[in-house]
N, C-alpha and C positions, 0 to 999 in steps of 0.2 A: 070055308076058309074066310077069315076076316080080311078085309082090304085095309092095308096100311096106307094112311095119307101122309105124304111128304110135303114139305114146304119149300117152294122154289123162290129164290131171290136173285135179282140181277144187281151187280155192282160194277161201277167203273173202277179200273185199275190203270196204272201208268202203262201197262202192256196190253190193254184191251179189256172190253167188258167181260166179266166173269159171271158164271152161274153157280149158285150154291144150293144144295139140297140138304135140308135138315129134317129130323124126325120130331115127334111130339116132346121128346126129352131134350131138345135143342142140341142134339149130337149131329155132327156133319156126316152125311151118308155118301155124298158125291159132290164133286166140284170140277169145273173145267171152264175154259174160255168159250164165249158164244160161238166162235167159229169151229169149235169141236163139240158142239152140243150132241151130235149123233153118238160120238164116242162115250160121252157122259151118260146118255140114256141107255146105251148098251151095257155099260158097267153097272149101272143102277139095277137094270133088269136081271143081269147075271147074278148080282149079289143079293137081291131081295125078291126075285121072282116076278115075272111079267104080269101074271094074273092077279097077284096080291098087292099091287102098288098103284097109287094114284097121286098125281102131282097137283097141288093147289098153291095159290099165292100165299107167301109167308105173311102172317098177321102183324108181325113187327120185326125189326132188325134182329137177326140172330147173334148169339155170342161169337160165332165164327166170323160173321161180317164185321163186327166191331174189332175183333182181333186182327183180321186181315187189313182193315183200314189203318190200325195202329202200326202193323208190320210195314205196310207201304209208306207210312209217314215216318219210318225210321226206327220204331221200337221193334227190333228184330226178335226179341224174346216173347212178344205178345202172342205168338202162335204156339208156344211150347206146350200148353196144357189144354188146348181145344179138344174136347171129347169127340171121338168119332164112333161110328157104328157101321161096320162093314162085315160082310160074311164071306171071307175068303177061306181057302184051305188052311190047315194048320201051318204049313210051310209058308204060305203067303203072309199070314198074320205075323209069323216070326220075322220075315223080311221087313214087313212094314213097321214092326216095333223097332227093329234095328235101325231103320232109316230115321226114326225119330230121335235116335241117340247120336246122330252125326252132328257135331257142333256147328253152329252158324259160322260161316266163313271157311269151312273145311269141306273137303271132298274125299271120296273113297272110291276105289275101283270095284268092279263087280267081283273080281277074284278075292280082294281083301275082305269084302263084305261076306262072301261065301265062307272064307276061312274063319271069320269072326263068329259065324253061325255054326262052326264045327263041321262044315261040309265043303272043304277046300276044292273039291272037283265040281261043285254045283254052280259054277259061274253062269252057265246058260239058264238054269232054273231060277237063279237070283235075278237075272235080267228079265225073264218072263214075269216073275212076280212083281218086279219093279214096274214093268210096263202095264200090269193089271191093276196098279194102285188107283183107286177111284177118288182119292182125296189129295191131289197134288198141293204143294206148298206146305199144308199142314203136316202131311207125311211127305217129307222133302226128298222125293225121288230125283229131283233136279241136282242133288249133291252127289250122285253116282256118275262116274266118268269111266272112260276107257282105261285100260292098263297102261297105255302110253301117255296118259294125261290129257287126251283129246276129248272134246265134247262128243257124246254119243246121243242116241235118240232121247226124245222127251215128247210126251203126248201133246204138249202145247206148242211144240216147235223149238228148234235150236236157238232162234233169236230170243225167245222168252227165257230159255234155260240160261243163256249167256247173261241176260239182263238180271235175272234173279241172283245168279252167283256174284255178279258185280255189285248188286245192291247189298248183298250180305258180306261183301269185302273179301271174297275169295280172290286169290292172286291169279289174275288172268294174264296169259302170255300170248304169244303168236299162235292162237288157236288151241292153247293148252292151259291146263289148270294145275296148280300145285296140289298134290294129294297128301292126305294124312289118313292113318288108320285108327286114330284115337277116337273112341266112342265114349259118350257120356252115359251116366246111369239113366235108366228109363224113368219117366215121370211116375210118381208113386201111385197115381190113380189109374194106371194102365191095367186092363183086365184082358182075359182071353178074347173077348169079343169087341174090345175097343183098343185103340192104340193112339 
């Protein structure tokens, strides 16, 4: 079995140092904040196999890094077409594709997202797929909230989720977010193995 080499980058963000892992085709494979590096490594191994992966220092800034820098500088659409390469189940990939269709500044509940996927009773499965997302921000799992509009779990922590939603202009209230179920079309370059 060939060993796949991934490229690791560290970047500063307004909400803490982030780690980005890309492949040789400059697709994002994993991302997380430095204080959640163990989680990122676990998801990377889970999606790409522990025995067949190796991390090396990125030879140059990735397209993901440039897009995230623009996003944090206020160009919120800069992340819309960042290519990803993750190996989840068919259901996880469907959830992750749907996450990319949630417009900036909007949120959706787990139940509404499950209904959009044609699986209205699969709220818990949607939540599990959301939590297994290895590429936060690019695949905006932070835009999913509880049915009552409250913030719910986020791999990077609720403070970061709150910051990201405020940065994107989501209406924040007393611990709640205004929710919408409007989803935009998928990016045209999406494929079964990328989102």
